[in-house]
Backbone bond lengths (Angstrom), bond angles and torsions (degrees), N, CA, C in turn:
res aa  C-N    CA-C-N  psi(-1)  N-CA   C-N-CA  omega(-1)  CA-C   N-CA-C  phi
1 X - - - 1.460 - - 1.535 105.76 -
2 X 1.317 115.21 133.10 1.483 124.44 178.40 1.460 109.01 -102.55
3 X 1.320 118.68 144.02 1.454 120.30 -174.39 1.571 109.60 -143.79
4 X 1.409 111.82 142.96 1.480 118.60 174.46 1.516 105.54 -136.30
5 X 1.335 115.40 136.86 1.462 122.90 175.30 1.527 108.57 -118.01
6 X 1.274 115.67 111.43 1.498 119.19 179.04 1.528 110.11 -105.91
7 X 1.328 115.70 123.12 1.444 121.68 -179.78 1.498 110.44 -112.46
8 X 1.352 117.53 126.36 1.400 123.66 -178.15 1.477 109.79 -122.46
9 X 1.374 116.20 127.53 1.473 122.29 174.20 1.591 104.34 -102.55
10 X 1.291 115.53 119.25 1.534 118.93 -178.21 1.507 106.12 -152.88
11 X 1.337 115.49 142.68 1.474 120.61 -179.43 1.518 110.03 -65.16
12 X 1.315 118.99 -24.84 1.466 125.03 -178.06 1.580 109.23 -106.71
13 X 1.312 119.02 34.15 1.483 120.56 179.65 1.491 113.09 -60.30
14 X 1.292 118.29 -32.37 1.444 122.50 177.92 1.548 111.76 -62.59
15 X 1.324 116.60 -45.66 1.437 120.53 176.74 1.493 113.77 -63.62
16 X 1.360 115.95 -42.01 1.412 123.75 176.71 1.510 110.86 -60.13
17 X 1.339 116.24 -44.54 1.493 120.62 178.61 1.479 109.61 -63.04
18 X 1.314 120.07 -46.01 1.458 121.06 179.30 1.485 115.28 -59.43
19 X 1.336 113.78 -30.98 1.457 120.19 -177.00 1.561 109.65 -76.94
20 X 1.291 119.44 -44.66 1.461 122.37 -175.66 1.528 115.14 -88.27
21 X 1.384 118.40 -18.38 1.437 120.26 -177.56 1.550 111.89 -55.39
22 X 1.340 117.37 -45.87 1.489 114.42 -177.23 1.555 114.44 -58.64
23 X 1.340 115.36 -29.30 1.491 120.58 179.04 1.521 107.02 -69.15
24 X 1.355 118.09 -35.82 1.453 121.84 -176.57 1.517 112.90 -67.25
25 X 1.364 112.69 -23.27 1.498 118.51 -177.42 1.576 113.11 -82.94
26 X 1.345 112.95 -14.73 1.467 116.82 -178.29 1.598 106.56 -78.33
27 X 1.310 112.16 148.91 1.460 117.71 177.00 1.536 108.46 -81.68
28 X 1.366 111.79 124.03 1.487 118.40 -177.82 1.524 103.08 -119.17
29 X 1.385 115.38 126.03 1.433 116.60 -177.70 1.530 113.12 -59.79
30 X 1.334 115.79 134.42 1.506 122.87 175.60 1.588 111.93 70.37
31 X 1.292 117.73 7.14 1.496 116.68 -177.47 1.490 111.56 -138.62
32 X 1.357 116.64 145.55 1.452 124.16 178.05 1.537 105.96 -128.26
33 X 1.315 116.49 136.82 1.461 124.28 -175.30 1.555 110.03 -122.56
34 X 1.282 118.18 135.26 1.460 123.64 174.65 1.522 108.59 -134.03
35 X 1.382 115.69 124.31 1.446 122.93 -178.63 1.501 106.81 -113.48
36 X 1.334 119.88 130.61 1.483 124.04 170.79 1.507 108.24 -130.74
37 X 1.291 116.94 154.44 1.452 119.95 178.34 1.511 107.73 -143.18
38 X 1.306 116.45 142.73 1.439 123.71 174.79 1.543 107.31 -139.88
39 X 1.286 118.82 106.42 1.474 124.18 -176.13 1.535 109.23 56.93
40 X 1.339 119.44 -117.96 1.454 121.17 -177.58 1.522 112.14 -93.59
41 X 1.314 119.62 9.58 1.458 121.56 -179.98 1.490 112.50 -108.09
42 X 1.334 114.10 123.62 1.446 121.15 -177.30 1.570 105.94 -116.21
43 X 1.335 113.01 130.55 1.473 117.34 -179.85 1.529 107.02 -121.19
44 X 1.349 112.72 132.07 1.416 121.91 179.99 1.547 108.61 -121.89
45 X 1.339 115.59 112.03 1.501 121.02 179.35 1.539 105.86 -103.39
46 X 1.312 115.31 122.24 1.457 120.43 175.55 1.512 107.42 -117.16
47 X 1.380 117.60 127.26 1.380 123.87 172.32 1.494 110.12 -118.23
48 X 1.331 115.55 136.82 1.472 118.25 -178.92 1.499 111.27 -144.14
49 X 1.337 111.28 156.67 1.495 116.90 -177.94 1.546 111.68 -78.47
50 X 1.300 116.46 -21.41 1.463 117.05 -178.86 1.581 108.80 -143.03
51 X 1.270 115.90 161.98 1.470 124.74 -175.88 1.586 109.03 -64.10
52 X 1.361 117.19 -43.54 1.439 117.38 -177.70 1.559 112.35 -61.31
53 X 1.298 118.29 -43.80 1.451 122.95 178.87 1.521 109.30 -64.75
54 X 1.329 117.75 -39.83 1.469 119.62 175.92 1.550 112.18 -61.36
55 X 1.302 117.67 -48.70 1.398 123.01 -179.54 1.572 110.08 -59.68
56 X 1.306 118.49 -42.54 1.454 121.29 -178.68 1.540 110.17 -65.92
57 X 1.303 116.81 -37.54 1.475 121.32 -178.67 1.549 109.52 -70.18
58 X 1.326 113.44 -44.63 1.493 118.66 178.53 1.519 108.85 -58.38
59 X 1.299 118.75 -49.04 1.456 123.50 179.46 1.552 113.76 -58.72
60 X 1.272 113.14 -44.63 1.489 118.40 179.94 1.538 109.04 -65.60
61 X 1.246 120.10 -52.39 1.428 123.07 -175.46 1.514 112.40 -62.65
62 X 1.328 116.24 -42.82 1.509 120.24 178.40 1.551 109.56 -62.63
63 X 1.314 117.16 -36.90 1.463 117.35 179.44 1.527 108.70 -69.48
64 X 1.326 119.21 -44.97 1.454 121.86 -178.72 1.512 112.83 -62.59
65 X 1.321 113.15 -41.52 1.513 120.06 178.55 1.517 108.30 -62.49
66 X 1.324 117.70 -49.50 1.428 123.24 179.12 1.535 112.24 -58.40
67 X 1.291 116.11 -42.63 1.499 121.40 179.48 1.496 110.26 -64.51
68 X 1.362 118.33 -45.36 1.467 124.70 179.65 1.494 111.61 -60.81
69 X 1.328 116.09 -40.61 1.496 123.42 -177.78 1.541 107.64 -68.81
70 X 1.281 119.95 -45.05 1.437 124.74 178.72 1.517 113.57 -61.89
71 X 1.293 114.39 -46.10 1.442 122.17 -179.59 1.581 108.39 -65.04
72 X 1.309 116.51 -47.08 1.468 119.22 177.55 1.522 114.08 -61.17
73 X 1.282 116.83 -40.36 1.447 119.49 174.92 1.490 114.72 -62.83
74 X 1.354 114.03 -35.75 1.467 118.75 -175.56 1.512 113.14 -77.40
75 X 1.381 116.18 -44.48 1.435 118.38 -175.85 1.493 114.41 -111.20
76 X 1.292 120.22 -5.42 1.439 125.55 179.39 1.539 111.92 85.45
77 X 1.279 115.06 -175.13 1.491 119.04 -175.61 1.533 110.33 -70.79
């Protein structure tokens, strides 16, 4: 099992969490996602059966989180 834990400190962590949480509830082959948040700290744990699936999940979630943060900063909550 391969694992990545991404920790993000951001003043709009709650908005980012609300944006990516629905994706984490979807069934993704070979991959499990867990999202937790405490104040401005967002933690994303990705576990995967192989490196390719792990890389794909990391890339997708980082893009979604970046997009959510940029939009939140631009238009507000």
